[in-house]
N, C-alpha and C positions, 0 to 999 in steps of 0.2 A: 491677876484674875480673881474676881470674887467667886468664892466657891459655896457660900451659904445658899441653901435652897436647892443645890444640885444633886443631893443624895436621892437615888432612885427608891421609890416606895415598893414594898413587897407586892407580889402579883397574886391575885385571887384566881386560882386555877379550877375552882369548883364547876364552872360552866363549860369546861372543855370537853368535847365529845370523847368517849372512850376509844381506845385503840385496839380492843380485843376483836377476834375474828367473828364472833357471833353478832355483835353490834354492827360491825362493818358489813357483814352479809345482809343484814336487815336493811341498812341504809342503801346499799347497792341495789337491792330489789326495789325499794321505794323509788329511787331516782329513775331506774330503768322503766318501771311500769307506770309511774304517775307523773314524775317531772317530765319525762320524755315521751310517755304514752306508748311504749312498745310492748308487744306481746311475746315475741321471740327474737333471738339474736339474728338469725338469717346468715347469709354469706358475708355481709359487711360487718366489720368490727367497730364501725363508727359509733353506734349508739351505746354499745357496751363500754367503749372507751369514754364517751361523754358521761355516762352514769358513774363510772369509776372515778373520773376526774372530779365530778361534783361531790362524790362521797369523800374523797381525800380532801377536797377543798373545804368541806364542812369542818373538818378537824383543824385545818389551817386557819380558817377565818376566826374561830373562837379564840385561838391562841394569838392571832394577829390583833384582835380587838383588845385582849388583855395586855398584850405587850404595848400597844399604843396608849392604853390608859396610864401606864407607868410614866410616860414622858409628857402626857398632856394634862394630867390631873394637877400637877404642880410644875413650875418651871424646872426643866432639866437640860443640861448642856447636851446638845445633839447636833448632828451633821446633816445637811442637805447636800447630797452628791449629785451635781448637775452634769448630765452627759447626754449628748445627742444620740448615743448608741448604747444599747444593752443587748448583747448577743447571748440571750439566755438559752437558746436551743429548745429542747423539749423539757417540760416541767414534771411530768408524771413520775418517771423513775427517780428523779432527783428528790421529789417530795417523799416518796416511799422510803428511799434510803435514809433521809434525814429524820424521818419519823420512826425509823426502824420497824417497818410494817410489812416487809417482804413476805414473811410466812403467813401473816393474816390475810394479805391480799391474795396470795396464791390459793389459800383455802376457800376464800369467798368466790374466786373465779372458777373453782372446780365445779361449783353448782351449775355453771354454764358451759362446762367442758371446754374452757378457754384457758390459755396460758398468758401470763403477763407480757412476755416478749412479743407475742402477736398483737395483743391489745395496744401496747405502747407504740407499735409501728403506725397506728392510725393517727397519731398526733403529728401536726405540722411543726417544723421548726419555726419559732417566733421570728418574724422578719423585722427585728428591731435593731439590727446592727449589720456592719459591713465586714469587719475583720478584727484584728487584735485589740484595737481600742475598745470596742464594744464587748468582746469576750472578757477582757480584763475587768471591765466594770461589773460584769456578771459574777466573776470570781470574787471581786471585792465585796459585793453584797452578800454572797454566801459566807464569806469569812466574818463579816460584821455581825451577821445573825448568829453564827456559831460561837462567836466570842461575846455575844450578848451586848453588843454596842448599839446605842440608839442612833442609827443611821438610816435615813430614808433616801432611796434613789428617786430622781426626777428625770423623766424623759418624755418622748413623744410617742403616741400610739399610732404608728404608721399603719395605714390601711394596706399598703403594698411594701414589701421588702425591697432591697436593692434591685435584684432581678433574679430569675431562674436562668441559669446558663445552660444552653444547649450547644453542642458542637456539630456543625453541619459542614462536611468536607474540610474539616480543620478550622473552620471559621467560628468564632464565638457569636452565637445568636442570643440576644437578650429577650427574655419573655417575662411577662408580669408575674410577680410573686404575690398573689392575692392570698396571703396566709390566713387571713381572717374570714375567708369565704364560708367556712363551716363553723364559725364562731370560735370563741376563746373561753372555755369554761373556767379558766383560772382567774379571770378578772371580775372585779366588782365595781360597777359604775357608782360614782358619788356625785350625782348632779347637783346636790345641795351645796357642794363646795366649788361650783363653777365660778370663774372670774372672767372679767373682760380685759382684753388686750387691745391697745390702741395702735392704729397705723395712720399715716398720712396726716392731713389737717394742717393747722398752723398754730403758732404760739402768740398769745396776747399778753401784754404786761399791764398790771393794774396795781394800785396801792390801797392798802386797807386803811381803816380809820385812824391807825397810829402812824401812818405814813410809810409803812414797810412795803417794799416792792415784792410782788408775786408774779408768777407766770402761770398761764392757763393754756393747756393743750386742747384746742377746740376744733370742731368740725371734723372729727376723726372718723375713720371707718373701722368700727370695732368688730372684734371677733371674740366669740366665747371659747374659753378653754375649759373643757369638761373633763374632770379627772376619772380615771379608771385605775383601781388599785389591784396590784398583783402581789400575793403573799410570797415572802422570801423566808423559808424555814431555816433555822439553825439546825445543826446536827446534834441530835440527842439531848436537847435542852429545853424544848417547848417554847423557845423564843421564835417569833415570826415577825420579821420586819416587813416593810412595805416598799414596793416599787410603784410610785405614782406616775402614771402615763397620761398625758393630756391629749384629747382629741379636739380639733378645731371645728366649731360649728358657727353658723350664721346667727346673728341676732334676729329678733322678730320684727325689727323696724324696716320699713321700706323707704326708698328715696321717693317721697311723696310727689315731688315735682315730676320725676320720671313716670311714676305710676299714674298721676292724674292726666298726664299728656298722652296716655294710652300705651305707655311703654312697659306694660306689666312684665313681659318676657325679659326685657332688658333689666328691669329692677331685680327680678329673681336671679338672672345670670350674674349680676354683681354679687349677690349673696353666695352664689356657688363658688366664687373665688375664695371665700373663707374656708371652704372644705379642702381646698388644695394644700393648705399649710401642712396638714397631717396626712396627706394622701400617700406620699411616696418618700422613702428614705433617700436623703441626699441626692437631689436632682443634679443633673449635669449642669455645672455652673460655667460652661464655656460660653454661653450666650448671656446677654444682659438680662433676659427674663429668668434664666436659671440662677443668676447671681441674686436677683431680687427675691426669688422664692427661698433660696437658702438663707439669706439674711432674715427673712420673715420667720423661718423656722427657728432660728437661733433666738431671736428676740421673743417670739411666742413662748418658747420653753422658759426662758429666764424670767420674763415678766410673770408668767403664770406661777412658777415655783416660788418666786419671792413674795408675790401677793398671798399665796397660800400660807407661807410661813408667818408673814406679818398678821394675817387674819387669825391664825392659831394663837399667836402671842397676845393679840388684843383680847381674844376670848378669855384668856387667863389673867392677864395683867392690866387690861385696859390700854388706852392710848398714851402710855408713857414708855419711853425708850431709853431711860437713863442706864439700865443694866442689860439692855437687849444683847449687846455684844458678849456679855458673860455667858450667854446660853446658846449662842448660835455660831455655826461655821458653815460657810458655803464653799464646798470644794469644787473647783472648776476643772472638769476632766478634759484637758487640752484647751486650745484657744477658742473652740467653738462657742462656749458659754461666756466669753469674756465681756460681752455687752451687759452682763449682770452687774458689773461695777457701776456703770452709768445708770442702769435702771434702779438699783437700790437707792442711789442718790436721788433720783427723780421721785421715787415713792416717798422717801423720808421728807424731802423738801416740799414737794408740790402737794402731796396727799395728806401728809401728817405734820406739816408746818414746822419742821425742824430748821435750824439755821444751817448754813453751809458747813461751818466748822463742826457742829455736832454730828451732822450726817456723815461727813467725811471721816470723823473719828470712828463711828460705828462701822462704816464700810471697810475701812482699812484694818479693822480689828476682826472682821468676820470673813473676808474673802481670802481664799487660798488657791493657788494656781499650780496645776501640774502640767508641765510641758512634755509632749510626746514625740517631738521631731527635731532633727538637726538640719532638715532641709529648709533653707530660707523661703523657698517658693511655697512651702506648706504652711507657713505662718500667715494666717488670713489677713487680708487687707480689704477694706471696702471703700469705694470712691466716696468722697465727701458729697458729691452731687446726689448719689443714691441715698446716702444717709439723711441728707437734708430733706429730700422728698419723702422718704418712707418714714423716718423717725426724727422729725425736726426738733423736738424737745431734747431728745438724746444727743443730737449733734451739738446743741447749745451747751449741754453739760460737759461733753467731751472737750469742747473748746475751753471751757473754764478750768477743767482739770488740767489740761495741757498748759494753760497760761500760768497757773500756780506752780505746776511742776517745773516749768522752764526757769522760774525764779530760783528754785532750789538748784537747778543745774548751773545757773549763772554764778551762784555763790560757791559752788564746788569747783567750777572751772572758770574763773573770772575772765571776761573778755574773749572767750573761745567760742566764736560763732559756729565752728565746725561741730563742736559737741552739742550745741543747741540744735543744729540740723539733724545730727545723728540720733539724738535721743527724743526728739519731738514725736508726740503721738500722731502728728500729721506729717506725712511724707510729702515734700514739696514736688512740684512738677506741673506739666501741662494738665494732668488729671490728678489732683491731690488725693491721697489715700489716707484712711485711718488705719494705723498699725494696731491691730487688735491685741497682739501679744504684748505690746508695750503698755496698752491700757490695763491688761491683766496684771502685769508686774507692778505698775505704779499703784494700783488699787488694792493689792494683796499684801498680807503680812508674811506669807510664806510662798516661796517659789521652789518647786522641786523637780528634778529630773528623775528618770525611772531606771537607771543603772549607773554604777559608779563612773564608768567612762563617759556616759552621756552627760551626767551632771557636771563632770570636770570640763567637758567641752562647752557646755552652756556658759560656765563661768569664764573660761579662757577665750572663747571665740564668739558664739552667737550673741550672748548678753554680757560681754565683758565690761562694758561701761556701766551697766546697771549693777553688776557685781561690785565694781569699784565704789559705787555710790552707796549700796546697801548690802554689804557682804553677809550681814546677819540674816537676811531674808532667804538665802539660798541653802538648799539641803538636798540630800539624795534619799530616795526611797526605791530601792531596786524592786522591780515587779515580781509577782509570784502568781501561781495558779492554785486553785483549790484541789487538794488531794482527794476530796470526796468525789467530785465529778471525774477527775483526770487520773485516778488510779482505782479507788474503791469501786466506783460505778462502772467505768469503761473497761476495767480489767479484773473482773471478779475472781477468776481463777488464781491470778497472781496475788491478789489481795488475800485470798484464803491461805495461800502458801506462806505469805509473809506473816499473817496473823498466827498461823500454827506454830511459828518459830518464836515470835517476839510479843505475842498478844495483840490486842486491837487498839491500844492507846494511841498508836501512830495516826489513826484516822482523824483524831481531834488535835493531837499534838505531833505534828509531822517531824519534829526534831528527833523523835524516837526511831525514825526509819533507819538511822545510822546503825542500829543494833544488828541489822542483817549483815553488816560487814564481816562479822565474826564467822559467818557461814560461807564465805566466798570460796573457801578451799575444801568444803564438805562435799564429797562426791555424790552423796544421795541428794543433797540440796541442789547441786548443779544439774543433776539428771532431771529433777522435778522442775527446775526453772526452764530447762530446754523443752520439756514436754509442754509446759504452758505456752511457751513462745511458739512452738509448732502449731498448737491449736489456734492461737491468735492469727498466725500467718495463713492458716487454712481459711479462717473467716474472712480475712482480707482478700484472699484469692477469689472467694465467692463474690465479694463486693466488686472487684475489678472485672470479673466475668460479666456480672449483671450490668454494670454501668458502661463498660468500655468494650465488651466482647473480645477481650484479650485474656488468654489463659496464662496466668502466672503459675510458677512451680514453687511450692513452699520449701523445697530443699535449697533454693537459690538464696543469695544475699538480697534482702529487700532494701533498696536504696530509695529514700522518700524525700521529696520536697513539696510541701503543700503550704501555700500562703498566697496572699494577694500578688498578682502578676505586676511586677514593676521592674524597671531596669536596674535599680539599685539593689534589689534582692537577687538579681543575677541568675534567673532561670536560664538565661542565654549561656552563661558559663557552664551550667550543668549539661545542657544539650550539646554543647561543643565537645564536652568530655564523652558523652554518649557516642557522638560521631567518631571521635578518636578510637573508642573501643571497637566500634563497627568496622572502621578502617583496618584495625589490627586483625580482626577476625577474617575479613576479606583477604588480607595478605597472608593468612595462616600463622600469624604471630600471636599465639594464645598462651605462650609460656608465662607462668606466674599470674595468669588471669583467673578469677573465680567467676562462675556463672552468677549473673545478677539480674534482678528485675528492677527496673527504674520506674517509679511512679511520681508523676508531677501533677499538681492540681492547684487551682486558684482562679479567681475572676480578674479580668482586666476592666478598668473603668470604661464606661461606654465610649468616651471620647478619646481614649488613649490608643492611638493608632499603632505605635511601636509595640506596646504590650500585646495587642491583639495579633500583630504579625509574629511575635515570638510564640504565641500559642499555636499559630498556624505552622510554624517551623517544627515545634515539638510534635504536633500531630502527624505532619508529613514524614518526619524522621521515624516516628513510631511505626507508621504504616509500612515504610520501606523495610525496616529491620524485621518486623514481625512477619512479613511476607517472604523473607529471604531464608531458605532452609539452612544456609550456612550458619546463620546466627542463632537458630532455635535453641541449641544446647548451651549457648553462652550468654545471650542477651535478649531481654524482652522489655518493651517500653509501652507505657500507657499514660494518657492524659485523662485524669478523672474529672468529668464535668460536674458542675454545680456543687463544688466543695462547700461543706457547711459543718456545723457543730456535730450533728449526728454522724456524718461520715468520719469525722476526726475520731469519734469514739471507737470506731473500728480500726482506723488507720494507725493511730499511735501505739496501740498494744502490739500490732503486727510488724512494725518497722524494726529493721536491724540497724540501719544507718540513717541519721537525721542530717539533712543538708541545711546548714546555716551559714550561707556563703556570701553575705552582703559585703559590699566594699567597705573597708574599715572607715569608721566615722560617719556612716550613713544610717545604720539601724539604731534607734534609741535604746531598745532593750531586746525585744522579742519575747514571746511567751510560748510559741510553739516549741522552741528549743527546750523549754522546761518540761512541757508535757511529754515529749519524747524521752527526755532524761529520766523522768519519774518511772516510765514504763520500761526502762532498761535498754533503750536504743543508745548506740554510741554516736558521737557527733563528729562530723567533719565541718570545720568552720574557720572563719577569720576571727581575729581578735577584735571583735566589734560587739557593741551592746553588752548584754548580760553574758555572752559567750566568755568574756574575760573572767567574770566571777565564777562561772561554771567550771572553767579550767582550773582556777585556783582551788575550788572546793574538791575537785576530783583528782588533780594531779596530771601533769602534761603527758605522762606515758599512756593515759587512757583516753586521750582526746586528740583527734587528728587535725592539727592546725596547719594553716598555709596562708600565703598572701602577704601583701604589703601591710605594714603596721601603721597606725595612725601617725606616728612621729615621722614616717618616711613620705607620707602622701604628698605634702606640698612640694618637696624636692623632686619627687617622681614626676609630678605634673609639669614642673618647670622644664624638664628635659625629656618629656614624653615623645617618643617617636614610634607610632604603632607599626609602621612599615619595617623599621629596624628590628623591632621585637619579632615580628613575623618572619623576617628574612633570616634571623638567627635561631629559629626554633623549627626544625624539620617536621616535628609532629604537628604543630599548629599550621604550618604550610600545607600539609596533606589534608587537614580538616577543612581549611578554607578553600583549597583547590576542589575538594569534593563538593562543597557548597556552590562554588562558582560554576562547576560543570553542569549544574542543574539536575544532579542525580536525584534530589529529593523533590523536584518540581518539574518533571519532564514535560508535563502538559500545561504548565503555568509559568511561562518564561518571565524571568526578571522579578518574580514576586518577592524574592528575598534580597533583592539588590539593596534596599535601605539597611538591612541588617549587615550585609557585607561592607557597605560604606561606613557604617558605624564602627566596625572593627578596625578599619583603616584610618579612622578619624583621630588625629593627634590631640583633639580636645575632648576625647571620650572621658567623661567624668567618672565612669565606673571602672576604668582600668582593667577591662575584661582580658585583653591580650596580655597585659603585664602579669596577671595572676594565673594565667593558664598553665604554665609549666609547673609552678608550685602546687597548683590544684591537682594536676595529674600525678605528681609525686606522692601527694597525700593519699590520693585514691589508690595508688599502688601499695602504699602501706596498709590501707584498709584491706585490700585483697590478701596480702600476706598474713595479716592478723586473722582473717576469717577462715583461713585454711587450718587453723588450730581451734577446733570447736570448744574444747574445754577452756582455753585461755580467753576466747571471745566471750564465753558465757560468764567467766569470772569478771571480765571488764563490764559486762552488762549488769551484773549484781552490784558492782561497785558504783556504777552510774546511779542506780536507784538509791543505794545507801547514801550517796553524797548529795542527793537532791533535796534534803531536808530544809535547807535555807531558802529554797525557791517555792515555798508554800505562800499563798496569799495571806495566810494567817500571820506569818512573820511580818509581811509588808504592812498589813493593817495594824498590827500591834505597834509598829514604828510610827505610822500615821497618827494613831491615837495618842501615843506618848509624846511625840515631838511636835505635832501640829495641832491635833484636835483636843487633846487633854480631856478625854471622856472617862466616865465611870461606867463600869459594866452594870447591866441590869441584873437583878436577882432572877434565878431560874427555879424551876420546880425542884430540881435536885440540890438547890442551894450552891451551885458551882460558881 
């Protein structure tokens, strides 16, 4: 790699607004009275929140501009992080923490008799993500800024989030999440950077005066991609990176034929289709229209982001690309942005007249692919027919990439037609499909998994043939989460306790958190840790009461599972154990049991019937148990509706036990497991995803493991008999008998029949019945451990102490060193 010219230039910080309380108070008053035109606060905190957000944004924008100048004034090697999701949550408190302005903000708000906690509650969670993938991307951006790395996030500015979840009689009801309805004060529109994205049309071939063949994509229906920039502040270093989100807008052109024929309304309606691209996060793609819209979203993002980067390059270097690959990396966050491989080829060949070989060399030196799933059905495929209609030029390029790639396959495995079929980017059949993950692998120089086990399984199973072909491409980058958001911000009392013992270096270098290990046997520290936990549990009780109308008892064990509802994550296994506990209580068998509150939360995809039925079962079981006076002293259950980032900021500090119980080999990594660990929750889990590395870091005696191991799964499935397992497990028999009796659905006959049928299904891929007995044994071990408060607290301290390697700072340092090869930008402090 050429490194000349990549040294970052010093930053001129003179223009940055001051962070003192007096200046802050003046700016807050100016925005409140003049920008927003308000006279007094009134009952609503909305305008005061808006004024404070604008005041903080002023300080971020100046630093964002100065940070950007470092990487745009001269060529600098930098990363474009392409992701369809960025689950950033609320921005106000995060910005205040990273700017270290809490005291100054509190002083300024005192003039309005207001407290930051109440003002911050007026902010909506940004509806830019769905789950772990998007939250990981947000953590990564925080770490990149904190480590002063030149990384820009690229995403879509969705008007509506996934959905707001309401529970009505146990049923999930999806309601619009119009998170932008009151504006988003953190964003800055950049209409001068708007680019056009093409769809539909056809491709013509022509030859230039030198006889060279060219292709033109003509008669397209174009959409404008308008950028909105959101500042991403680093912690304590005055670096502010950018998250650039694109909104789709119609062009100003009309279909003149339609218009002149009197079809004005029809012509305008066509333009309204452009707005749909960024209207809602991840539409349901079970219908053909849903599939088309999702593909349009993916191409819209990739084309807009790549054009943006190419335009920035041309502004500095002109239209020459000989060293473009020395300065650019495009990190593909999962398979969703994989169309970027073909789009970069199109832009370089069609728009900038590079040869195929030159364009391919640039593409394969700049694209890097992160895989986030072991589920084959989650690896996106698009029908060739859809691609040819929607993106005809891209389909031509994919065909050419595939033809050249299959020549390489033929050389590696001469005469093996089976390898040709297995590795082809085009899956044969009645409805041929483009395998997008394969396109990402072929077009990238790096392919990484997100946990050690996940990466091993990619190489041994999912992408084994590609690994045989290109072993040097494959690597592992175990996920992490930012300790700023997921400990310092969400658990301030624990953060203060830790800082009082070991100093505050851990906030920026989380490896230092292991220093608290030395205090795990200190009685005063244990007592202080317990006091903090009780306060956090009390706050979680308030949240559950408010959202679920269920009264939790903070003296009980808090057993928590919050994540997307999916069969492989096995919320069903959790609720079967809850039924098992309830059955024991009804039988008077409470020996060795500890009182516990079970909290489950998460959203099911709108078209996922079984996931929705599991939610219904959880809610019905909760209602039955909570209404039974026999259970009150022992067991309480709640399903938390509309689980999101802000809710998690209260949940993970208050949890005692973290449920990470996916079927082995199904969860790529998990990040909720890391957030709970950082906050001192103990884990009950299978040896799946990053659980394996968490156990190694912690030690098996402080981690409650259960279930089939990945090495056993294939053999278990070959001989799996659900009925035999049930017949040989009296406890499971009782649980299923209670389900079959209709005890939890007295007025809704047979509503849970599909779940019962799944449990008896010998082809159950989730092995729920197989792992039930082992899970109950691990839960009994949890109960026994919780009966010794000191020992439990010691294990809690050791969990936090061992969580250092699960910081996203560590993950990003590995990305930077092994894949991106970036140089850190200079900071005000010269760090």
